[in-house]
C-alpha positions as CSV (number, residue, x, y, z in Angstrom):
1,M,117.7,121.6,-12.1
2,L,117.6,119.4,-15.2
3,R,119.9,116.5,-15.9
4,S,119.9,114.4,-19.1
5,V,120.5,110.7,-18.7
6,G,120.6,108.5,-21.8
7,Y,118.8,105.2,-21.9
8,G,118.5,103.2,-25.1
9,G,117.1,105.4,-27.8
10,F,115.6,107.9,-25.4
11,S,116.9,110.8,-23.4
12,V,115.6,110.9,-19.9
13,I,115.2,114.4,-18.5
14,R,115.2,114.2,-14.7
15,R,113.9,117.2,-12.8
16,F,115.6,117.2,-9.4
17,G,113.5,118.5,-6.6
18,V,110.3,117.9,-8.5
19,G,110.3,114.1,-8.5
20,S,109.1,113.5,-12.0
21,N,110.8,112.1,-15.1
22,V,110.0,113.3,-18.6
23,F,110.9,111.2,-21.6
24,K,111.9,112.9,-24.7
25,R,112.5,111.1,-28.0
26,G,116.1,111.7,-29.1
27,F,116.4,110.0,-32.5
28,A,114.7,112.1,-35.2
29,D,114.1,115.4,-33.4
30,V,113.9,118.8,-35.2
31,A,114.5,119.6,-38.9
32,A,112.2,122.5,-39.8
33,E,113.2,122.0,-43.4
34,N,112.3,118.8,-45.4
35,K,115.7,118.5,-46.8
36,L,118.7,116.5,-45.8
37,R,122.0,118.4,-45.3
38,L,124.7,116.3,-46.9
39,N,128.5,116.3,-46.7
40,F,130.1,113.8,-49.2
41,V,133.8,113.9,-48.8
42,L,136.9,112.0,-49.9
43,P,140.3,112.4,-48.2
44,H,141.4,114.8,-51.0
45,L,138.1,116.3,-52.1
46,A,134.7,117.5,-51.0
47,I,132.1,116.3,-53.5
48,K,129.1,117.8,-51.7
49,K,129.4,120.4,-48.9
50,D,126.3,121.3,-46.9
51,A,124.2,120.3,-49.9
52,L,120.4,120.2,-49.3
53,V,119.1,117.0,-50.8
54,D,115.9,114.9,-50.6
55,M,117.6,111.5,-50.0
56,V,120.8,109.6,-50.1
57,V,121.0,105.8,-50.7
58,I,124.2,104.3,-49.6
59,P,125.7,100.8,-50.1
60,A,126.0,99.8,-46.4
61,S,127.7,96.6,-45.5
62,S,124.3,95.4,-44.2
63,G,122.5,96.3,-47.5
64,M,121.3,99.3,-49.3
65,M,120.3,102.1,-46.8
66,G,118.1,105.0,-47.7
67,V,118.6,108.2,-45.6
68,L,115.8,110.8,-45.5
69,P,115.5,114.0,-43.5
70,Q,115.0,113.2,-39.7
71,H,116.6,109.8,-40.0
72,A,117.6,108.1,-36.8
73,P,121.3,108.7,-35.9
74,T,123.3,105.9,-37.4
75,V,126.8,104.9,-38.3
76,A,127.2,102.6,-41.3
77,Q,130.2,101.0,-42.9
78,M,130.0,101.2,-46.7
79,R,130.9,98.4,-49.1
80,P,131.8,98.9,-52.8
81,G,128.7,100.0,-54.7
82,I,126.5,102.8,-56.0
83,L,125.8,105.8,-53.8
84,S,122.9,107.8,-55.1
85,V,122.1,111.4,-54.2
86,H,118.4,112.4,-54.9
87,S,117.6,116.1,-55.2
88,G,114.3,116.9,-56.9
89,D,114.1,115.1,-60.2
90,T,117.9,114.7,-60.3
91,V,119.8,111.6,-59.2
92,D,123.6,111.8,-59.0
93,K,125.2,108.3,-58.9
94,Y,128.7,107.6,-57.7
95,F,130.7,104.4,-57.3
96,V,132.3,104.3,-53.8
97,S,135.0,101.8,-52.9
98,S,134.4,101.9,-49.1
99,G,134.1,104.2,-46.2
100,F,131.6,105.2,-43.5
101,T,128.4,107.2,-43.3
102,F,127.5,109.1,-40.2
103,V,123.8,110.1,-39.8
104,H,123.3,112.9,-37.3
105,N,120.2,114.7,-36.2
106,D,120.9,117.7,-38.4
107,R,123.1,116.3,-41.2
108,T,124.6,113.2,-42.9
109,D,128.3,112.8,-43.5
110,V,129.5,110.4,-46.2
111,C,133.2,109.7,-45.9
112,A,134.4,107.6,-48.7
113,I,137.9,106.3,-49.5
114,E,137.4,106.8,-53.3
115,A,134.4,107.8,-55.3
116,V,133.8,108.5,-59.0
117,S,130.7,109.5,-60.9
118,I,129.2,106.4,-62.7
119,E,129.3,108.4,-65.9
120,D,133.1,108.6,-65.7
121,I,133.7,104.8,-65.4
122,D,135.1,103.1,-68.5
123,P,133.3,99.7,-68.9
124,Q,136.2,98.3,-70.9
125,A,138.7,99.1,-68.2
126,V,136.4,97.6,-65.6
127,S,136.2,94.4,-67.6
128,E,139.9,94.2,-68.0
129,G,140.5,94.9,-64.3
130,L,138.0,92.2,-63.3
131,S,139.8,89.6,-65.5
132,E,143.1,90.6,-64.0
133,A,141.8,90.3,-60.5
134,E,140.3,86.8,-61.2
135,S,143.7,85.8,-62.6
136,K,145.5,87.1,-59.6
137,M,143.1,85.3,-57.2
138,S,143.9,81.9,-58.9
139,S,147.6,82.5,-58.9
140,A,148.1,84.1,-55.4
141,S,150.4,82.1,-53.2
142,S,150.8,84.2,-50.0
143,D,148.1,85.3,-47.7
144,L,148.8,88.9,-48.6
145,E,148.5,88.3,-52.3
146,K,145.2,86.4,-51.7
147,A,143.8,89.3,-49.6
148,E,144.8,91.9,-52.2
149,A,143.4,89.8,-55.1
150,Q,140.1,89.3,-53.1
151,I,139.7,93.0,-52.5
152,A,140.4,93.8,-56.1
153,Y,137.9,91.2,-57.2
154,E,135.2,92.5,-54.9
155,V,135.7,96.1,-56.0
156,Y,135.8,95.3,-59.7
157,T,132.7,93.0,-59.4
158,A,130.8,95.8,-57.7
159,M,132.1,98.3,-60.3
160,N,131.0,96.0,-63.1
161,A,127.5,95.8,-61.6
162,A,127.4,99.6,-61.3
163,V,128.4,100.1,-64.9
164,T,125.9,97.6,-66.3
165,Q,122.9,99.3,-64.4
166,K,123.8,102.9,-65.3
């Protein structure tokens, strides 16, 4: 009889009646193909569904995070920034506002609140939005107004950085 018991990053397979333990690495198992299966979704749209890609680079709250095939299972909160999808010689870049990335053994799911292709962003509108957010931050009186202005400022600052490094 086999029983799997989790410990840290390893699965322990215990064979009852035999008296021996077998350690099996549980993080980056399998993947016969050298491609990463990607689902990139918004609440109202699936941008990529079961796409086979080489790598995804996400703007995680802890810093930029590259995800390759056979990556260790991870959950990462995303911050406003550029998400890039690498497939062959093609790199698709998107600005994401926030969300989460779930890296599984067999796929990666990117769940963003909002995302737009970098090519579709109007630099003039971003500049105007950034100015407006700065103005609202200095004139905000309530905690709610301050929080909303701070969020807008952070998003427009990240969007401005994305547009300038197209």
